[in-house]
N, C-alpha and C positions, 0 to 999 in steps of 0.2 A: 523543569521536568519535561521529559519526552516520554509520553505514554502511547504505546501502539495498541490498537484493538484489532486482533486478527482472528482467523478461524481456519480450520483445516478444510472446510467446504463452504460453498455459498449457501445462503438462505438460512443461516443459523441465528441471525439477529445481530450481526456485528455492527451494522450502521445504527441500529436501534440503541445499542449500548453506547456507542461513541457520541451520538447526538444528545441523548438524554443526560449523559454524564457531563458533557460540556455545558448544557443549559442549567444544570443543577448547581454548579459551582459559583460561589461569590468571589471570583478572582479574575485575573487577566487570562483569558483563554484564547487559544488559537486552534482552529479546526482545520486540519490539512487532509483533504480527501485524496489519498493516493491510490484509490481504486480507479485508475485512469481509464480502464477499458469500459467501465460502466459506473461512473460516480453518481450517487443518488443522495448524498447528504444534503445537497441544496434543496431537495424536495421538502425536507422537514425544517431546515433553517431559513429558507426563503431569503437569502442574503441580497443586499443591494450591491450589485457588481459595480465596482468603481474603476476597474482597469482590466484590460485583457491584452495579451500579446501572443504571437505565434512562436512556438519553441522549435528550434532547429538543431540539427546535428551535422557535422561535416562528413562528407563522403568523398571518395577519390574521383578526380577527373584527370584523365591521361592526355597529355599533349603528344600525339603520335609523331610530330615532327622532331621531338627530342628523344623519344623512346627507342631503345636499341633491342627491346624484347628479350632482355637477359633473364627474365623470370623471377628475379629476387622478390618482387612484390607478391607474386603468387605463392612463393615458398613460405613467406612469413605469415600469410593470412590463414588463420586456423578455421575460418568460416567459409572458405572458398568464395569469398565475395569478389575476388579479382582473379582472372584466369588469363594466362598467356598462351595463345595458340598460333604457332608459326609467326607470322608477321601481323598479328592482331592481339589486342587486349580487350577483354570483356569485363565489364563491371556490373555486379548484381547488387543494386542499392538495398534491396530487401534483406540481404544477408549481412550487410556491413554493420559492424559494431562500433565504428568510429574509433578504433584503437590507435590509429595514426601510424601503425607499423609500416604500411606500404609506402607512404610518402617520406618516411624517415630513412628507409633503406635504399630508396631509388638512387643509384649512382649518378644518373643524368638529371636529377631534379625535374623529372618529367611529370610528376604527379602533384597536383595542387588540390586544395580543399574546395569542395563545392557544397553550399548549404542545401540541406534537405528539410522540409517541414515535416514534423512528426506529430504535432498536436497543438493544443491551445491551453494557455494558463489564464485563469480568471481569478481575481481576488476582490474582496469587498468586506462587508461587515453585516452582522445580524445579531440584534439584541446584545450588543456590546462584545460579541465574539468576532475576532478576526477570522475571515473565511478565505480559504484558497483551495482550488482544485485543478486537476489537469484533465483534459479530454483528449484521448489518443485519437489521432486521425484515422478515419475509416480505412481499413485495409492495411494499416501499419501494424507490425508484429512485435516491435521492440518497445516494451513499456518502461524498462528501467531508466533510460535517459530522461523520460518525462517525469518519472517519480523523483529522480534526483533534482530536477528543476523545481518541483513543488516543495521539496524539503529544504531548499535554499531559504525559504521564508521562515524557518524555525527561529524563534527567539528564545534563547535559553533562560531569559529572565521571566518568562511566562510559562503557563501550563500549555504544552503542545499536545493535542490529541490527534494522533494519526490514524485515520481509517484506512487500514491496509487492504490490499486485494485478498480474495479468498484463495485457499490452497497453500502450498509450500514450495512453489517454484521460484525462479529468479526474481520476478517482480515483488513477491512477498518478502524475500530476504532483503532486497534493496529498501523496501519500505520500513522494516522493523529494525534493521541493524543500527547500532549506536543509540538504541532506545534505552531509557532507564528501567523500563518495566513493560511487559507485554501481558495483556489480558487476552486469553484464548476463549472465544465464545463457542459453545457447543450445544448439542441437544442430546437427550437420553435415548438414542436410537443406535442400532448397529452401525449405520453409516457415520453417525456422529462420533461414536467411539473410535472407529477405524481412522477417521481423519484427525481426530484429536491426538491419537498416538503419533501420527506423522508430524503434527504441529509441535508436539512436546519434544520430539527428537530434534526438530529444527532449532527451537530456542535453546535446547541444551547445547547444541553445537555452536551456537552463537554466544553462549555463556551470558544470557540475559535472564534476570529473575522474572518469574511469571506466576500467574494464577489463573483460575478458570471461572467463567460465568456459565451457568447452565440455564439456557432459555427453554421455555415450555417444559419446565422441570417435572410436571406431573403427567407426562405422556411416556410411552415406551416402557423401559425397565430401569433397573438400578445399576446396570453394568458400568456406566460412566462414573457414578458415585463410587462404586467399589474400586474401579481402576485408580481414581484419584487418591483414595485412601491407601491403596497398596503402594503407590508411587510417592506418597507424602506430598501430594499436590494440593494446595489450598483451594477450596471452593469458596469464592469470595462473594458470590451473589447468585441467587436463584430467582427466576421470574416464572410465574405461573402461566399455564396455557389459558388464555382468556379471549373470548370472542370479541369483546370490546377493544382489547389491545389490537387484535388483528384488523378490525374495522377501522380503527383510528390510523393504523399504519397504511392501509389502502388509500386513505384520504390525505396522507402527508401530515398527520397530527402527531406530535411527540407524545410518548407514553405519559410523561409527567403532567400533561395537560388534562388527561382523563383520570389519572390516579396521582394526585399531588403528593400523597404519602411516599411515593417512590423517590421523590426528590431527597428526602432524608436518607434513604437507603443508598442512593448514589453518592451522597456526601460522605456517608460512612465508608463506602467502598473506596473513595479516593483517600480518605484519612488512613485506611489500612494499607493502601499502596504506598503512601508517603512513609509510613512506619517501616515497611519492608525494604524500601529503597535506602533508608537512612541507617539500616543495620550494618 
């Protein structure tokens, strides 16, 4: 099972759901934090890190002794990461998507691959849960390659919980694609509804079954609930707005430690997900 926990916006409680769901299950669970720009699952799981390694991507390096400045590399690059100006070639590593087009089309074989560090992968364990997350290097803008690296640790024989980045952009799509199910975490506010609609459109395009969790369900209005009813979207769990939950979150304490009864609710949530995936 590959289960992604996503949200149209940050701050809705996505990590709260992912962490507490993983801790509630009596099964082989893997927690993959793909929110590589700001991972925080480790704050609650407190894993023992067993290994770490630097993640790299290849970028072009031009040998000007071989280059004839024909411009074919620049023509194929959709991101303007390589530019030919008269008798010079400029490479912009920050724009490079490592598509390999430039070094494949170069007729003189003047372009080679140069490694570029994009971030760090760390993995270990916590309470029987296999834990892995990525940390994007400061100043790096391309999260998808690091997310792909985190997802290489998926074991389809286990329950894989993916903590996706917030929003609906490329990093989120990379995190949730090929999932068996997506849980969209939202809140009953105008912003929550707006971003939920965007997230629903995304998972529809990816053709992934999904359901909704409403966090802080007793604030705001009922517009999110009405939207889900109109669109026939299952509301699979509601969590109340509670000061003790907020205080525990600020201290890195999982929800189920202060309200053990939620463990049963999270188990029921997973059982419902299993039922919907098997249909």
